[in-house]
C-alpha positions in Angstrom: 2.5 -14.0 -5.5 -0.7 -13.3 -7.4 -0.7 -11.5 -10.7 -1.7 -8.3 -8.9 0.0 -6.6 -6.0 -2.6 -6.4 -3.2 -2.3 -3.2 -1.3 -3.4 -1.8 2.1 -3.6 2.0 2.0 -2.1 3.2 5.3 -3.7 6.6 5.9 -5.0 9.3 3.6 -3.4 12.1 5.6 -0.9 13.1 2.9 -2.0 15.5 0.1 -0.8 12.9 -2.5 -2.7 10.0 -1.0 -5.7 10.4 -3.4 -3.3 10.4 -6.3 -1.7 7.2 -5.2 -5.1 5.6 -4.8 -5.9 6.6 -8.4 -2.6 5.1 -9.6 -3.5 1.8 -7.9 -7.0 1.9 -9.4 -5.7 2.5 -12.9 -2.9 -0.1 -12.7 -4.0 -3.6 -13.9 -1.3 -5.1 -11.8 -2.4 -3.6 -8.5 -5.5 -3.8 -6.3 -6.4 -2.0 -3.2 -7.6 -4.3 -0.5 -8.4 -2.0 2.5 -7.8 1.4 4.0 -6.5 2.1 7.5 -6.6 5.6 8.9 -6.6 6.9 12.5 -9.0 9.6 11.2 -12.3 7.7 10.9 -14.1 10.1 8.7 -11.2 10.5 6.3 -10.5 6.8 6.1 -14.1 5.8 5.7 -14.6 8.3 2.8 -11.5 6.9 1.0 -12.5 3.3 1.5 -16.1 4.0 0.3 -14.7 5.7 -2.8 -12.4 2.8 -3.5 -15.1 0.2 -2.7 -13.0 -1.5 -0.1 -13.2 -2.1 3.7 -12.1 0.5 6.2 -10.4 -0.3 9.5 -9.1 1.8 12.4 -6.9 -1.1 13.5 -3.3 -0.7 12.0 -2.2 -4.2 12.9 -5.3 -5.7 11.3 -4.8 -3.9 8.0 -1.1 -4.8 7.8 -1.6 -8.4 9.0 -4.3 -9.3 6.4 -3.3 -12.5 4.5 -4.6 -11.0 1.3 -2.3 -7.9 1.5 1.1 -8.1 -0.1 2.2 -4.5 0.3 1.4 -1.1 2.0 1.3 2.5 0.7 2.2 4.8 3.6 0.6 8.3 3.5 0.5 8.9 7.2 2.1 11.9 9.0 5.9 11.5 9.0 6.1 10.9 12.8 4.0 7.7 12.3 6.1 6.3 9.5 8.6 4.2 11.5 5.9 2.3 13.4 4.1 1.5 10.2 7.3 0.4 8.4 8.5 -1.9 11.1 5.1 -3.5 11.5 4.9 -4.0 7.7 8.4 -5.4 7.4 7.8 -7.8 10.3 4.6 -9.0 8.5 6.5 -9.5 5.2 4.8 -6.6 3.3 6.5 -4.5 0.6 6.5 -0.8 1.3 5.9 2.3 -0.8 6.1 5.6 1.2 5.7 9.3 0.9 8.7 11.3 1.7 10.3 12.0 4.1 11.2 8.5 5.2 11.5 9.5 8.9 12.1 12.6 10.9 15.4 11.4 12.4 18.4 9.6 10.9 18.4 7.3 13.9 14.9 6.1 13.0 15.9 5.9 9.4 18.9 3.7 10.2 16.6 1.4 12.2 14.2 1.1 9.2 17.1 0.5 6.8 18.5 -2.3 9.0 15.1 -4.0 9.3 14.4 -3.7 5.5 17.9 -5.0 4.6 17.3 -8.2 6.6 14.6 -9.1 4.0 14.1 -9.3 0.3 11.1 -6.9 0.5 10.8 -4.0 -2.0 10.9 -0.7 -0.2 10.7 2.5 -2.2 10.3 6.2 -1.5 8.2 8.6 -3.6 10.9 11.0 -5.0 9.6 11.7 -8.5 12.4 14.1 -9.5 14.4 11.0 -10.3 12.0 10.0 -13.0 11.8 13.3 -15.0 13.7 13.8 -18.3 15.3 17.1 -17.3 16.7 15.8 -14.0 17.8 12.5 -15.6 19.7 14.6 -18.2 21.3 16.8 -15.6 22.5 13.7 -13.7 23.8 12.1 -16.9 25.7 15.3 -18.0 27.3 15.6 -14.5 28.4 12.0 -14.5 29.8 12.3 -18.0 31.8 15.4 -16.9 30.1 17.5 -19.5 30.4 20.7 -17.3 33.7 19.6 -15.6 33.8 19.2 -11.9 30.6 20.5 -10.2 31.4 23.4 -7.9 27.8 24.3 -6.8 24.2 23.4 -7.3 21.5 25.9 -6.4 17.9 24.6 -6.2 14.8 26.5 -5.3 11.4 25.1 -4.7 8.4 27.1 -3.3 4.8 27.9 -3.5 2.2 30.0 -1.7 0.9 27.5 0.8 1.3 29.7 3.8 0.2 33.0 2.4 -2.9 31.4 0.9 -3.5 29.1 3.9 -3.6 25.8 2.0 -3.3 23.6 5.1 -6.6 23.0 6.9 -8.5 20.3 8.7 -6.9 16.9 8.3 -3.8 18.3 6.7 -2.8 20.7 9.5 -0.2 18.0 10.5 1.9 19.3 7.6 2.5 22.5 9.7 3.0 20.7 13.0 6.8 20.2 13.5 6.4 17.2 15.8 4.2 15.4 13.2 5.9 16.5 10.0 9.5 17.1 11.1 9.6 20.7 10.0 8.0 23.1 7.6 8.8 24.2 4.0 12.2 22.6 3.8 11.2 19.3 5.4 8.2 18.9 3.2 8.5 20.7 -0.1 12.3 20.9 0.1 12.5 17.1 0.1 12.4 17.2 -3.7 15.4 19.5 -4.2 17.3 18.2 -1.2 17.1 14.7 -2.6 18.1 15.9 -6.1 21.2 17.6 -4.8 22.2 14.6 -2.7 21.6 12.3 -5.7 23.9 14.4 -7.9 26.6 15.5 -5.4 26.9 12.4 -3.1 27.5 12.4 0.7 27.4 15.7 2.6 30.2 17.0 4.7 28.7 19.9 6.6 25.7 22.3 6.6 24.6 25.7 7.9 21.1 27.1 7.6 18.8 30.1 8.3 15.0 29.6 8.3 12.2 31.7 9.7 8.5 32.1 9.9 7.8 34.9 7.5 4.0 34.8 7.2 3.0 34.1 10.8 0.2 31.9 9.4 1.5 28.5 10.7 3.9 27.7 13.5 6.7 26.4 11.3 9.5 27.5 9.1 7.9 28.8 5.9 11.0 30.4 4.3 14.6 29.1 4.5 18.0 28.5 3.0 20.6 25.9 3.8 24.1 25.8 2.4 25.7 22.3 2.3 29.3 21.4 1.6 29.6 18.0 0.1 32.5 15.6 0.4 33.4 16.2 -3.2 34.0 19.9 -2.2 31.0 21.1 -4.2 28.4 23.3 -2.5 24.7 23.1 -2.5 22.2 25.9 -1.9 18.8 24.7 -0.8 16.1 27.4 -1.0 12.6 26.3 0.2 9.5 28.4 0.7 5.8 28.4 1.5 5.6 32.1 0.8 6.7 32.0 -2.9 3.9 33.7 -4.9 5.5 33.5 -8.4 8.8 33.1 -10.2 10.5 29.9 -11.5 11.6 27.0 -9.3 15.1 26.8 -10.7 17.8 24.2 -10.6 21.2 25.6 -11.5 24.4 23.5 -11.8 27.7 25.2 -12.0 30.9 23.4 -13.1 34.5 24.2 -13.9 33.7 23.8 -17.6 30.1 25.0 -17.9 26.6 25.4 -16.5 23.1 23.7 -16.7 19.9 25.6 -15.8 16.5 24.0 -15.5 13.2 25.8 -15.1 13.7 29.1 -16.9 10.5 30.5 -18.4 10.4 29.6 -22.1 13.5 27.4 -21.9 13.0 24.3 -19.8 16.7 23.4 -19.8 19.8 25.2 -21.1 23.4 24.2 -21.1 26.7 26.1 -21.7 29.9 24.2 -21.7 33.4 24.4 -23.2 33.0 20.6 -23.8 29.7 21.1 -25.8 30.5 23.6 -28.5 28.7 24.4 -31.7 31.7 24.5 -34.0 34.0 27.3 -32.9 31.2 29.0 -31.0 30.9 29.0 -27.3 27.1 29.1 -27.3 24.1 28.2 -25.2 22.8 24.7 -26.0 19.1 24.0 -25.8 18.5 20.2 -26.0 15.9 19.3 -28.7 15.5 15.8 -27.4 15.5 14.9 -23.7 15.9 11.4 -22.3 12.8 9.3 -22.0 11.1 9.6 -18.6 11.4 6.6 -16.2 8.2 4.9 -15.0 6.5 6.4 -12.0 8.0 5.5 -8.7 4.9 3.4 -8.0 5.0 1.6 -11.3 8.6 0.7 -10.8 7.8 -0.6 -7.3 4.9 -2.8 -8.5 7.1 -4.2 -11.3 9.9 -4.9 -8.8 7.5 -6.8 -6.6 6.1 -8.9 -9.5 9.2 -9.3 -11.7 12.2 -8.4 -9.5 13.0 -5.4 -11.8 15.1 -2.5 -10.3 13.5 0.1 -8.0 14.1 3.8 -8.9 14.5 4.8 -5.2 15.5 2.7 -2.3 15.1 2.8 1.5 18.7 3.9 1.6 17.9 6.9 -0.6 15.2 7.8 1.9 17.7 7.5 4.8 20.2 9.8 3.0 17.5 12.4 2.5 16.5 12.4 6.1 20.1 12.7 7.2 20.6 15.8 5.1 17.3 17.4 6.2 17.9 16.6 9.8 21.4 18.2 9.5 20.0 21.4 8.0 17.4 21.7 10.7 19.9 21.1 13.4 22.2 23.8 12.0 19.3 26.2 12.0 18.1 25.4 15.5 21.6 25.5 17.0 23.0 28.3 14.9 26.1 26.2 14.3 27.6 24.4 11.4 26.7 20.7 11.5 29.2 18.1 10.5 27.9 14.9 8.9 29.2 11.4 9.7 28.8 8.4 7.5 
């Protein structure tokens, strides 16, 4: 291994692709080698900006001897093909969420990755942020007792303001993206709840197309029962004009709220008392943020340090998303297996 991770950028289709390209350019331990994209105009523009070659040949990009790793920004339906080619070629993988559209495909990817020592990570940045790290730590320490419910909302106005155009219309194509608001934006809160609560037991869901702008779900709620008996309420929207994106954690001994205007995180717990007072606690010092998902991945490749997210985390997210969508499409409660 060289002193830099040499990277092939696999598509610029995702809205975050340009940001990942900047992260590579700004990291002294990384170097972009080439860009592949099945959209010639988009791929050539990105390659020219980065000063690297463009190719429309996926196999050629992955198979280059001077490429150590790939960053996958392609539409979700293309992910499995790229991963399996990359793993077969011995390349490390960084990918946008969701890992895959189906759990069956995710399991195939996990099995392929686990047969190697390659570093495979999924971009789930909620796991790096001080507030969510603190929530996870407080729950694990039992600071609010047993968690009975987590309610998480994430939304913006993508549908009502018609954000998706041109090369990003795949975001609102269910076959290419897996679903709408919950499958894309809802990845962040779905992963967070799964991270804190553990394996799911069952799910029900109602979603709809509120705006009529794009042919996907743009407003939806899923309720998940976890194997620890706690409940999760997942609220995802592309028609959310304003208001906070809250995470609320309810326990037998207290409550944690993140995202209130003017108070980023608040805690109330019988186990965290101010003298004899049962008062709201507003932390004055939060945990340090973790490195970015990409920085942790590059470090893992070069120095074998821990990843923040793994291919199994991506698989678990896909399982929960697929279950929620199946519950909506069938109108029935979905029971999860392993």
